[in-house]
Every structure is written in C-alpha cells, then in structure tokens.
N, C-alpha and C positions, 0 to 999 in steps of 0.2 A: 287053519288054512292060511297059507302065505299070500300076502298081497304086496305088490311093489307099485308105487304110484309116482309119476313125475309131475312136476308143476314148474311154472316160471317162464315158459316160453312166451313168444309174442312177436310183435313187430318193432324193429329198432332201426335207427339210421346207421349207416356205415360209420365206424369209429366209436360206436356206443358200446355199452356193456349190458349183460344180462347174467343172472344167476339162476341156474336150474337146480331144483331140489328133487331128491328122491327119498321118499319115506317108505319104510318097510314095516310090515306087521306080520306076526306069526313066526318070527325068527329074531335072533339077536345078531345084528349086523357085524359086530366085532369078531364073530366066529366064521365069517364068510368073506370071500373075495367079492369085489364089486367093480362095476365098470360103466363107462358112458360110451355109447355108440351113436352114430348118426347114419341116416340113409336119405338119398335123393332118389326121385323116381327113375326107374330103369337101371339103377346101380345096386350093388350089394351093400349090405349093412357093414359099416366099418368101425372098428374100435378107435377111440380117441385116447383114452387113458384108463388105467385100472389100478386098483389097490389090492395087493395080496391080503389074505386074512391076517398076516403078520403085521401089516401096516406099510409094507414097502410099496412105493408108488412107481408106476411105469407110465411115462408120457410117450405114447406110441406114435401118434400121428405128427409128422414133421410140419404140416401146414398149420397146426394149432399149438405146437410146443412153444412155450413162452408167452402165449396169449391166453390159453385155457389152463385152469388149475382145478384138479380134483382134490377134494378133502372129505373127511368123514367126521361125523359127530356121533360118537358112541352113546353118549348120554341120551341124545335125541333119537337114536336109531335111524339116522338118515345120513345121506351123503350128498355132496354138491358138485356142481361144475360151474365155476366162476369163469365167465367168458368176457374178455376185454378186446378192444381194437377189432370189433367185429367187421367182417367184410361181406359183400354180397354173396360170395362163394361159400360162406358158412350157412347159407339158407338150406335147411334140411329138417327132417323129422329127427328128433333126438330121443334116444331110449336109454333108460338105466337098466342095468342087469345085475343079478346076484348069482354067484357061483355056488358050488357045492360046499358042504360043511368042511371048514379048514382046508379049502382048496387054494390053489395058487392063482386062479383066474387064467388069463391068457388072451390071445389075439383073436380067437375064433368065436363066432356066435355059439357054437356047440360047447364052448367052455363054460357056459352059463346056463343056469337052470330056471331062474325066475326073471320075468321080464315085465316092465311096465308097458302101457299102451302107446307111449310116445307123446311128445309135446312138440308142437311146430315152432321153429324159429325162422323168422323171415327178416333179412337184412336188406334194407333199401339203399340204393346208391344216391 
C-alpha cells in the first residue's frame, strides 16, 4: 500500500524559511515523478514545482521561483521543498504528490496519483 506523508509545516515570520518533507512508502520514488502543490481556501490547488522521474526539475510557479527549491533524496525515498524569504501570501496548505510509474509529472492535479494529506504553512507579517 502506497503512502505519502508531508511534514515540516508550521508558523513562521515573514522573511523566514521552512523545509517541507515528503516521505513515501510502498514505492521507490526514483521511478516516479513528484511535485509540490499548495492551496488556499476558495482557490484551486496549484503546482509549485515538480521533478520528472528522470530527475529533470520544473519550477512552475513564478511567485515562488527563486525562493522555493524542490529536491529529492533517492536513498531516503523522500523529497523536499525548501522555502526561503517566505511572505504572508505563501500561507496555504501544502501538498506533496507522486505521479505514475516513470511518468513525466505535469501541471495538473490529475497528473498525480498519490497524495499526502497536506501540511499547513502560515507566514505572519
């Protein structure tokens, strides 16, 4: 049974940093695409960054590009989102997602098969 679990969210002041972790079990992450999304109430879930199963990285969201970095740890079967220079508008529920076997990932929620339950990030001004 595949499980994907996020951790590392919390409350941080503007300008601070957080690292979100996503740990997978029941599959080997280096055979899958993976992504980080976020969602605020009343809005659609949006992709921030994703990694193709080949390792190619796509930083999709223009508001977080240069501040957020997605990386993966194949040995640990996990991947991360390092967030720096956090702003109040980064406040959201953050989700990690894993795609299909040797898939390319993508921009849409439907490009991913396995999802974590989310971790809340709150940035105070």
